[in-house]
C-alpha positions in Angstrom: 0.0 0.0 0.0 1.4 3.4 -1.0 0.5 6.7 0.6 0.4 9.9 -1.6 2.7 12.7 -0.5 1.1 16.1 -0.3 2.1 18.4 -3.2 2.0 21.9 -1.7 2.9 23.6 -5.0 0.2 21.9 -7.0 -2.4 22.2 -4.2 -1.6 25.9 -3.7 -2.0 26.5 -7.4 -5.4 24.8 -7.4 -6.5 26.8 -4.3 -5.4 30.2 -5.9 -7.3 29.4 -9.1 -10.5 28.6 -7.1 -10.1 31.8 -5.0 -9.4 33.9 -8.1 -12.7 32.7 -9.7 -14.6 33.8 -6.6 -14.6 30.5 -4.8 -14.0 29.4 -1.2 -11.3 26.9 -0.1 -10.7 24.9 3.1 -7.1 23.8 3.6 -4.6 23.0 6.3 -2.1 25.4 7.8 0.3 24.4 10.6 -2.0 26.0 13.2 -5.3 24.4 12.1 -7.6 24.1 9.1 -8.5 27.4 7.5 -11.2 28.7 5.2 -10.4 31.4 2.7 -11.6 33.5 -0.2 -11.2 36.9 -1.9 -14.4 38.0 -3.6 -17.1 39.8 -1.6 -19.5 36.9 -2.1 -16.9 34.4 -1.0 -16.2 36.3 2.2 -19.9 36.5 2.9 -20.2 32.8 2.5 -17.4 32.3 5.0 -19.0 34.5 7.6 -22.3 32.8 7.1 -21.0 29.2 7.3 -19.0 30.0 10.4 -21.8 32.1 12.0 -19.1 34.7 12.5 -19.9 38.1 13.8 -18.9 41.0 11.5 -17.2 42.6 14.5 -14.4 40.0 14.0 -12.3 40.7 10.9 -10.7 38.0 8.7 -6.9 37.8 8.5 -4.6 37.7 5.5 -2.4 34.7 4.6 1.0 36.3 4.2 4.7 36.0 3.9 7.8 38.2 4.5 7.5 40.0 1.1 4.0 41.1 2.0 5.1 42.2 5.5 8.0 44.3 4.2 6.0 45.9 1.3 2.5 46.2 2.9 3.1 46.8 6.6 4.1 50.2 8.0 6.7 48.9 10.5 10.1 49.9 11.7 13.2 47.8 11.3 13.0 46.4 14.9 9.4 45.1 14.3 10.5 43.4 11.1 13.5 41.9 12.9 11.2 40.5 15.6 9.0 38.8 13.0 12.2 37.5 11.3 13.5 36.0 14.6 10.2 34.3 15.4 9.4 33.0 11.9 12.8 32.6 10.5 15.5 31.8 13.1 13.0 29.9 15.3 10.7 28.7 12.6 7.4 29.3 14.5 4.0 30.3 13.1 3.1 33.9 14.0 0.2 36.3 13.4 0.8 40.0 13.7 -1.7 42.9 13.6 0.0 45.7 11.8 -0.7 49.1 10.3 -0.7 48.6 6.6 -0.6 50.5 3.3 -4.3 50.7 2.6 -3.6 52.5 -0.7 -1.2 49.8 -2.0 -2.2 48.3 -5.4 -2.3 44.8 -3.9 -5.6 45.7 -2.3 -7.1 47.5 -5.2 -9.4 44.6 -6.2 -11.1 44.4 -2.9 -14.6 45.9 -2.5 -15.3 48.3 0.4 -17.2 45.5 2.1 -14.4 43.0 1.8 -11.9 45.5 3.1 -14.2 46.2 6.1 -14.5 42.5 6.8 -10.7 41.8 6.5 -9.2 44.7 8.3 -9.8 47.2 11.1 -9.2 50.8 10.0 -5.6 51.0 9.0 -4.6 47.6 10.6 -4.6 44.1 9.2 -3.9 40.6 10.7 -1.1 38.8 8.8 -0.4 35.1 9.3 3.2 34.1 8.5 5.2 30.9 8.4 2.3 28.5 8.8 3.6 25.6 6.8 4.6 24.7 3.2 1.1 24.9 1.8 0.3 28.2 3.5 3.6 29.6 2.4 3.1 28.6 -1.2 -0.4 30.0 -1.2 1.0 33.3 0.2 3.7 33.4 -2.5 1.2 32.9 -5.3 -1.2 35.4 -3.8 1.6 38.0 -3.7 2.7 37.1 -7.2 -0.8 37.4 -8.6 -1.7 40.5 -6.6 -4.6 38.9 -5.0 -5.1 38.9 -1.2 -6.1 35.5 0.3 -8.4 36.3 3.2 -10.1 34.2 5.8 -9.9 32.6 9.2 -10.0 29.2 11.0 -12.3 26.6 9.5 -14.8 26.1 12.3 -18.1 27.4 13.6 -17.3 30.6 15.4 -16.3 30.4 19.0 -15.9 26.5 18.9 -12.1 26.5 18.7 -9.7 25.7 15.8 -9.9 22.3 14.2 -6.7 20.4 13.7 -8.2 17.6 11.5 -10.5 18.0 8.5 -13.0 15.5 9.9 -13.5 17.8 12.9 -14.4 20.8 10.8 -18.2 21.2 11.0 -20.1 20.0 7.9 -21.7 23.5 7.1 -18.2 25.0 7.0 -16.8 22.3 4.8 -19.9 22.5 2.6 -19.3 26.2 2.0 -16.0 25.4 0.2 -15.6 24.8 -3.5 -12.3 23.1 -2.8 -11.3 21.1 0.3 -7.7 20.0 0.9 -7.0 17.3 3.5 -3.4 16.8 4.8 -4.4 14.9 7.9 -3.6 16.4 11.4 -2.0 19.8 11.4 1.5 20.3 12.8 0.4 22.2 15.9 -2.7 22.0 18.2 -3.8 23.7 21.3 -5.6 22.3 24.3 -8.1 25.1 24.2 -8.6 25.0 20.5 -6.6 28.2 19.9 -5.0 29.1 16.6 -1.9 31.1 16.0 -0.6 33.6 18.6 -1.4 37.1 17.6 0.6 40.1 18.7 0.2 43.7 17.6 3.2 45.5 16.2 5.0 47.7 17.0 3.3 47.9 20.4 3.9 44.2 21.2 0.4 44.0 22.8 -0.9 40.4 22.8 -4.2 40.0 20.9 -4.5 36.2 21.2 -2.4 33.8 23.4 -2.4 30.9 21.0 0.0 28.3 19.7 3.7 28.8 20.9 2.8 32.0 22.7 5.2 31.5 25.6 8.0 30.6 23.3 7.4 33.6 21.1 7.3 35.9 24.1 10.6 34.4 25.4 12.3 34.9 22.1 11.2 38.6 21.9 12.2 39.1 25.6 15.6 37.4 25.2 16.6 38.9 21.9 14.9 42.3 21.9 14.5 43.2 25.6 10.7 43.5 25.5 8.2 41.0 26.8 4.8 41.0 25.2 3.4 39.5 28.4 4.1 42.8 30.1 2.9 45.1 27.3 
């Protein structure tokens, strides 16, 4: 019996094509299964399937190129992200002030912008696995933000296996990719740890939060737990 090996490049290309056509996709990232789209109707389907409040914005599946070009951050903040995601190879979400006027966001409708950002800030997930990173690379290459959140009914916790994703959430997707259990899980069903930059204020104490805080404290002299 042979087991197929996931092909992140091919799967990312399929996902980007679906999203570019206005569709919705469910796929695994290291911190749990995610549901994503780009078009206004797709984002609406995601919110409806998750029963998610419009008070909670989606995030953007991102990489370092996006961070450097889209976020309004100082060198120290970028160095912090590089340390966490590069040197220590941890998944990390950061809420950052961003370049609202950048052409990368030109195709988003006002409603989609409202549901995927808060004023001049946006949540960027980085270094969340090979498939995530390839999706982010293609999104940047094609000038098309990939937006979404965890694939679960809102407030029920992240799902680390596709079979645990509720049927209405899976049914909202035009494409579903299953890689089995995700790399990380959390006893309270949390997703990635989220920290605001440059303030270092914790937004969500999720996966690897203590390790991330220790890295920032030890290497940069500031502890997000005290922000």
